[in-house]
C-alpha positions in Angstrom: -30.8 -20.2 25.0 -29.0 -20.8 21.8 -28.3 -17.1 21.5 -26.4 -17.1 24.8 -24.1 -19.8 23.6 -23.6 -18.0 20.3 -22.6 -14.8 22.2 -20.3 -16.7 24.4 -18.7 -18.4 21.4 -18.1 -15.1 19.7 -16.7 -13.6 22.9 -14.3 -16.5 23.3 -13.1 -16.2 19.7 -12.5 -12.4 20.1 -10.6 -13.0 23.4 -8.5 -15.7 21.8 -7.6 -13.4 18.9 -6.8 -10.5 21.2 -4.5 -12.8 23.2 -2.7 -14.3 20.2 -2.2 -11.0 18.4 -0.3 -9.7 21.4 2.3 -12.4 21.4 5.5 -10.8 20.1 8.4 -12.2 18.2 11.6 -12.5 20.2 15.0 -10.9 19.6 13.6 -8.1 17.4 16.8 -6.1 17.8 18.7 -8.7 15.8 16.3 -8.8 12.9 16.6 -6.9 9.6 13.7 -5.3 7.8 14.0 -4.0 4.2 11.6 -1.2 3.2 11.0 0.4 -0.2 9.8 3.9 -0.8 11.1 5.6 2.3 11.4 9.2 0.9 8.2 10.2 2.5 4.8 9.0 3.7 4.3 5.5 5.1 7.8 4.4 4.2 9.5 7.2 5.9 7.4 7.0 9.1 7.7 3.2 9.2 11.5 3.4 8.9 11.7 5.8 11.8 9.2 3.8 13.9 10.9 0.5 13.5 14.3 2.1 14.1 13.0 3.4 17.4 11.9 -0.1 18.3 15.4 -1.3 17.8 15.0 -3.3 14.6 17.8 -3.1 12.0 16.2 -1.2 9.2 17.4 -1.2 5.6 15.6 1.6 3.9 15.5 2.5 0.2 14.7 5.9 -1.2 14.3 7.1 -4.7 16.2 10.4 -4.2 19.5 11.2 -2.4 17.6 14.0 -0.6 15.1 11.5 0.8 17.9 9.2 2.1 19.8 12.1 3.6 16.8 13.4 5.4 15.9 10.0 6.8 19.5 9.4 8.1 19.3 12.7 10.0 16.3 11.6 12.1 17.3 8.0 12.8 20.0 6.0 14.6 23.2 4.6 13.2 21.5 1.2 13.0 19.4 2.4 10.0 21.1 2.1 6.6 19.9 3.7 3.4 20.4 3.2 -0.3 18.9 4.4 -3.5 16.4 2.2 -5.4 14.3 2.6 -8.4 12.0 -0.5 -8.3 11.4 -0.3 -12.1 15.1 -0.9 -12.8 15.9 -4.6 -12.5 19.7 -4.0 -12.5 19.2 -1.6 -9.6 17.0 -4.2 -7.8 19.7 -6.9 -8.2 22.4 -4.6 -6.9 20.3 -3.7 -3.9 19.7 -7.3 -3.2 23.5 -7.8 -3.0 23.6 -4.8 -0.7 21.0 -6.4 1.6 23.0 -9.7 1.6 26.1 -7.9 2.8 24.2 -6.9 6.0 22.0 -9.9 6.8 24.6 -12.6 6.0 23.4 -16.1 7.0 20.6 -14.8 9.2 18.5 -13.9 6.2 16.0 -11.1 5.9 13.3 -11.1 8.5 11.0 -8.5 6.9 10.3 -7.3 3.3 8.0 -4.4 3.1 6.9 -3.5 -0.4 5.7 0.1 0.2 7.0 2.0 -2.9 4.1 3.2 -5.1 2.6 6.0 -7.2 -1.0 6.8 -8.0 -1.0 9.5 -10.8 -2.3 9.6 -13.4 -5.8 9.2 -11.9 -8.7 10.3 -14.1 -11.6 8.8 -16.0 -10.2 6.0 -18.1 -11.2 7.5 -21.4 -8.9 10.5 -20.7 -5.8 8.3 -20.4 -3.5 6.4 -22.7 -2.0 3.0 -22.5 1.4 4.4 -21.3 -0.4 6.2 -18.4 -1.6 2.8 -17.1 1.8 1.2 -17.8 3.6 3.9 -15.8 1.6 3.1 -12.6 1.7 -0.7 -13.1 5.5 -0.6 -13.6 6.0 0.8 -10.1 3.1 -0.6 -8.1 2.9 -4.1 -9.5 5.9 -5.1 -11.6 8.4 -3.3 -9.4 6.9 -4.9 -6.3 7.1 -8.3 -8.0 10.7 -7.8 -9.1 11.8 -6.8 -5.6 9.9 -9.7 -4.0 11.4 -12.3 -6.4 14.9 -11.1 -5.7 14.5 -11.0 -1.9 12.5 -14.2 -1.4 15.6 -16.5 -0.8 16.7 -14.2 2.0 13.3 -14.0 3.5 12.8 -17.8 3.3 16.2 -18.3 5.0 15.0 -16.3 8.0 11.5 -17.8 7.9 10.4 -14.2 7.9 7.6 -11.9 6.7 6.5 -10.3 3.5 4.3 -7.2 3.8 2.7 -5.7 0.7 1.1 -2.3 0.9 -2.0 -2.5 -1.2 -5.1 -0.3 -0.8 -8.8 -0.7 0.0 -9.1 0.3 -3.7 -7.8 -3.1 -4.4 -11.2 -4.3 -3.1 -13.4 -1.8 -4.8 -12.1 0.2 -7.8 -12.6 4.0 -7.8 -11.7 6.1 -9.7 -10.2 5.3 -13.1 -6.5 4.9 -14.0 -3.8 2.3 -13.3 -3.8 2.7 -9.5 -6.8 0.5 -8.7 -5.7 -2.0 -11.4 -2.3 -2.3 -9.7 -3.8 -2.8 -6.3 -6.2 -5.5 -7.4 -3.2 -7.3 -8.9 -1.1 -6.8 -5.7 -3.9 -8.5 -3.8 -3.8 -11.5 -6.2 0.0 -11.7 -6.1 0.0 -11.6 -2.3 -2.7 -14.3 -2.0 -0.8 -16.7 -4.2 2.5 -15.8 -2.5 1.0 -16.5 0.9 -0.1 -20.0 0.0 3.2 -20.8 -1.7 5.4 -19.5 1.2 3.4 -20.8 4.1 5.1 -24.3 4.0 8.4 -22.6 4.4 7.3 -20.8 7.6 7.0 -17.4 5.8 4.0 -15.2 6.7 2.6 -12.8 4.0 0.3 -9.9 5.0 -1.5 -7.3 3.0 -2.1 -3.7 4.2 -5.2 -2.0 2.8 -5.2 1.7 3.8 -8.0 4.1 3.0 -7.2 7.7 2.1 -4.2 9.2 3.9 -2.4 12.5 3.5 0.8 11.4 1.7 2.8 12.9 -1.2 0.8 10.6 -3.5 -2.2 12.9 -3.2 -0.4 16.2 -3.9 -1.8 18.8 -6.4 -4.9 16.9 -7.6 -6.3 19.9 -9.4 -3.0 20.5 -11.4 -2.9 16.8 -12.3 -6.5 16.6 -13.5 -6.1 19.8 -15.5 -3.0 18.6 -17.2 -4.7 15.3 -18.2 -7.8 17.1 -19.4 -5.7 19.4 -21.6 -4.1 16.4 -23.4 -7.3 14.5 -24.3 -8.8 14.8 -27.9 -11.3 17.6 -28.6 -14.2 15.1 -29.0 -13.6 13.7 -25.6 -13.4 17.1 -24.0 -16.8 17.9 -25.7 -18.3 14.7 -24.4 -17.4 15.4 -20.8 -17.3 19.2 -20.8 -15.6 21.8 -18.7 -18.4 21.8 -16.1 -17.6 18.1 -15.5 -14.0 18.9 -14.8 -15.0 21.7 -12.4 -17.4 19.4 -10.6 -14.7 16.7 -10.5 -12.4 19.2 -8.8 -15.0 19.8 -6.1 -15.6 16.1 -5.7 -11.8 15.5 -5.2 -11.7 18.3 -2.7 -14.5 16.9 -0.7 -12.7 13.6 -0.5 -9.4 15.3 0.5 -11.2 16.8 3.5 -12.0 13.3 4.7 -8.6 11.7 4.4 -6.6 11.0 7.6 -3.3 12.7 8.5 -2.4 10.0 11.1 0.0 7.8 9.1 0.6 5.7 12.2 -2.7 4.0 11.6 -1.0 2.3 8.7 2.5 2.0 10.0 1.2 0.4 13.2 -0.5 -2.3 11.1 2.8 -2.9 9.2 4.7 -3.1 12.5 2.3 -5.6 13.9 2.6 -7.8 10.7 6.4 -7.8 11.3 6.5 -8.3 15.0 3.5 -10.4 16.0 3.9 -14.1 16.2 0.4 -14.4 14.7 0.1 -11.6 12.1 -3.2 -11.0 10.3 -3.5 -11.9 6.6 -5.1 -8.5 5.9 -5.1 -5.2 7.7 -7.5 -2.4 7.0 -6.4 1.1 8.1 -8.5 4.3 8.3 -12.2 4.9 9.0 -13.1 5.2 5.4 -11.6 1.8 4.6 -13.2 0.1 7.7 -16.6 1.6 7.6 -17.3 2.4 3.9 -15.1 1.0 1.2 -14.5 -2.4 2.7 -18.2 -3.1 3.7 -19.3 -1.6 0.3 -17.1 -4.1 -1.5 -19.2 -6.9 -0.2 -22.5 -5.4 -1.4 -24.1 -6.2 -4.8 -22.4 -4.2 -7.6 -25.6 -2.4 -8.4 -25.7 -0.9 -4.9 -22.1 0.2 -4.9 -22.5 1.7 -8.4 -25.5 3.7 -7.1 -23.7 4.9 -4.0 -20.6 6.1 -6.0 -22.9 7.5 -8.7 -24.5 9.9 -6.3 -21.0 11.4 -5.6 -19.6 11.6 -9.1 -20.5 14.5 -11.5 -22.3 13.8 -14.7 -20.7 14.2 -18.2 -22.1 16.9 -20.5 -23.4 14.3 -23.0 -24.7 11.9 -20.4 -28.0 10.2 -21.2 
């Protein structure tokens, strides 16, 4: 009969989690949420979604065009400003801008969404500055914004939500993107433990593949990287490898989701639930392939990914 009690226990735990996750924070219309990277993609949709829920959204964009477009489709509650997360002076000025709105209430939600993924390619094709370019935005920019905003979030006993990736669990392919997301996971874990005594909750969002501007023109990007590598590296991999890599990327592109709400709903829950999750996985590929595969022995994941990847010209 032990199995009956085990099933009952599991069912009870699931029911408790279902109940707790549906308890919402009160007075949401009085709370401010600051979001980076709202020109397009997750940030743009999240800003619109939270604005529709009545929250007071402070959205940052990289370009004036992005800010103008967002203001056209949202209410007067939403405010925008320009922010380059790699510019510390800009981050400091934006922090003062946020203070002018939140006052003594503090900042309820900080959503670190801004990010880039290119250049993405086999590591040997890239240079140190290619890695630094991605890390500067996805990791150091995120850290800089967080450190500036933490006093405001702590005052409100609010939330920090960092948009990572399932590639922060299992790296694939090469380049600085996966490195940055692994580091975001580590930063978020330490931040969560440090801020918990202050009543601040920290959540990590781990999306799979989604159709955002980050994935535009993969062929053009790969060709430009391939053209810049030294002749001996080109010879080692070969043009057929590049052509096969194109096909591999296109197969992956057919599998990515266009429903960005799968991600923005996770972020909204992290901001509005009384009992937010520590980690949210979004997308079927994240839930049913990459996340489970990350728990497998490395030899198995290497084999699974090796089946998909093309072979270099001079492979043994």
